[in-house]
Biotite code that builds the C-alpha atoms (Angstrom):
import biotite.structure as struc

atoms = struc.array([
    struc.Atom([-6.574, 13.078, -4.027], chain_id="A", res_id=1, res_name="MET", atom_name="CA", element="C"),
    struc.Atom([-7.623, 10.668, -6.704], chain_id="A", res_id=2, res_name="GLU", atom_name="CA", element="C"),
    struc.Atom([-5.515, 7.798, -5.335], chain_id="A", res_id=3, res_name="GLY", atom_name="CA", element="C"),
    struc.Atom([-6.998, 7.943, -1.836], chain_id="A", res_id=4, res_name="MET", atom_name="CA", element="C"),
    struc.Atom([-9.514, 5.285, -0.882], chain_id="A", res_id=5, res_name="THR", atom_name="CA", element="C"),
    struc.Atom([-11.775, 4.999, 2.115], chain_id="A", res_id=6, res_name="THR", atom_name="CA", element="C"),
    struc.Atom([-9.813, 1.909, 3.198], chain_id="A", res_id=7, res_name="ALA", atom_name="CA", element="C"),
    struc.Atom([-6.748, 4.061, 3.811], chain_id="A", res_id=8, res_name="SER", atom_name="CA", element="C"),
    struc.Atom([-8.768, 6.594, 5.762], chain_id="A", res_id=9, res_name="MET", atom_name="CA", element="C"),
    struc.Atom([-10.628, 4.304, 8.169], chain_id="A", res_id=10, res_name="THR", atom_name="CA", element="C"),
    struc.Atom([-9.321, 1.815, 10.729], chain_id="A", res_id=11, res_name="PRO", atom_name="CA", element="C"),
    struc.Atom([-9.633, -1.876, 9.924], chain_id="A", res_id=12, res_name="ASP", atom_name="CA", element="C"),
    struc.Atom([-11.403, -2.718, 13.176], chain_id="A", res_id=13, res_name="GLY", atom_name="CA", element="C"),
    struc.Atom([-8.590, -4.871, 14.597], chain_id="A", res_id=14, res_name="SER", atom_name="CA", element="C"),
    struc.Atom([-7.819, -4.463, 18.283], chain_id="A", res_id=15, res_name="PRO", atom_name="CA", element="C"),
    struc.Atom([-5.117, -1.958, 19.192], chain_id="A", res_id=16, res_name="ALA", atom_name="CA", element="C"),
    struc.Atom([-1.607, -3.332, 19.638], chain_id="A", res_id=17, res_name="ALA", atom_name="CA", element="C"),
    struc.Atom([-0.256, -3.504, 23.160], chain_id="A", res_id=18, res_name="SER", atom_name="CA", element="C"),
    struc.Atom([2.460, -1.034, 24.148], chain_id="A", res_id=19, res_name="PRO", atom_name="CA", element="C"),
    struc.Atom([4.940, -3.930, 24.438], chain_id="A", res_id=20, res_name="LEU", atom_name="CA", element="C"),
    struc.Atom([4.173, -5.094, 20.902], chain_id="A", res_id=21, res_name="ALA", atom_name="CA", element="C"),
    struc.Atom([4.560, -1.540, 19.618], chain_id="A", res_id=22, res_name="THR", atom_name="CA", element="C"),
    struc.Atom([7.909, -1.151, 21.404], chain_id="A", res_id=23, res_name="ALA", atom_name="CA", element="C"),
    struc.Atom([9.185, -4.471, 20.058], chain_id="A", res_id=24, res_name="LEU", atom_name="CA", element="C"),
    struc.Atom([8.140, -3.516, 16.541], chain_id="A", res_id=25, res_name="ARG", atom_name="CA", element="C"),
    struc.Atom([10.022, -0.206, 16.864], chain_id="A", res_id=26, res_name="ALA", atom_name="CA", element="C"),
    struc.Atom([13.146, -1.969, 18.168], chain_id="A", res_id=27, res_name="ILE", atom_name="CA", element="C"),
    struc.Atom([13.006, -4.451, 15.300], chain_id="A", res_id=28, res_name="LYS", atom_name="CA", element="C"),
    struc.Atom([12.715, -1.648, 12.740], chain_id="A", res_id=29, res_name="ALA", atom_name="CA", element="C"),
    struc.Atom([15.590, 0.299, 14.307], chain_id="A", res_id=30, res_name="PHE", atom_name="CA", element="C"),
    struc.Atom([17.832, -2.784, 14.465], chain_id="A", res_id=31, res_name="ALA", atom_name="CA", element="C"),
    struc.Atom([17.076, -3.641, 10.847], chain_id="A", res_id=32, res_name="GLY", atom_name="CA", element="C"),
    struc.Atom([17.903, -0.120, 9.732], chain_id="A", res_id=33, res_name="ALA", atom_name="CA", element="C"),
    struc.Atom([21.147, -0.104, 11.730], chain_id="A", res_id=34, res_name="ALA", atom_name="CA", element="C"),
    struc.Atom([22.256, -3.436, 10.248], chain_id="A", res_id=35, res_name="VAL", atom_name="CA", element="C"),
    struc.Atom([21.508, -2.276, 6.720], chain_id="A", res_id=36, res_name="SER", atom_name="CA", element="C"),
    struc.Atom([23.504, 0.936, 7.261], chain_id="A", res_id=37, res_name="VAL", atom_name="CA", element="C"),
    struc.Atom([26.484, -1.057, 8.531], chain_id="A", res_id=38, res_name="VAL", atom_name="CA", element="C"),
    struc.Atom([26.314, -3.547, 5.650], chain_id="A", res_id=39, res_name="VAL", atom_name="CA", element="C"),
    struc.Atom([25.873, -0.845, 3.016], chain_id="A", res_id=40, res_name="LEU", atom_name="CA", element="C"),
    struc.Atom([28.635, 1.241, 4.595], chain_id="A", res_id=41, res_name="GLY", atom_name="CA", element="C"),
    struc.Atom([31.087, -1.663, 4.448], chain_id="A", res_id=42, res_name="GLU", atom_name="CA", element="C"),
    struc.Atom([30.074, -2.370, 0.843], chain_id="A", res_id=43, res_name="TYR", atom_name="CA", element="C"),
    struc.Atom([30.642, 1.280, -0.116], chain_id="A", res_id=44, res_name="ALA", atom_name="CA", element="C"),
    struc.Atom([34.077, 1.277, 1.549], chain_id="A", res_id=45, res_name="ASP", atom_name="CA", element="C"),
    struc.Atom([35.143, -1.779, -0.448], chain_id="A", res_id=46, res_name="LYS", atom_name="CA", element="C"),
    struc.Atom([34.004, -0.245, -3.733], chain_id="A", res_id=47, res_name="ARG", atom_name="CA", element="C"),
    struc.Atom([36.119, 2.889, -3.166], chain_id="A", res_id=48, res_name="LYS", atom_name="CA", element="C"),
    struc.Atom([39.283, 0.897, -2.455], chain_id="A", res_id=49, res_name="ALA", atom_name="CA", element="C"),
])
C-alpha cells in the first residue's frame, strides 16, 4: 500500500451531505451514464453500417 495516504483514509471534516443532495447526485450520475450509453450505441451502429 505504498500509494495510500492518510488523506484518503480520513474524512475531510466537511458536513455530511443531505439525503436529498445524495439522491440528486445519484440521479445525475445515472442520467449521465444512460445518455453516454445511448450516444455511444448510436455511434457504434453507424460505424458498422
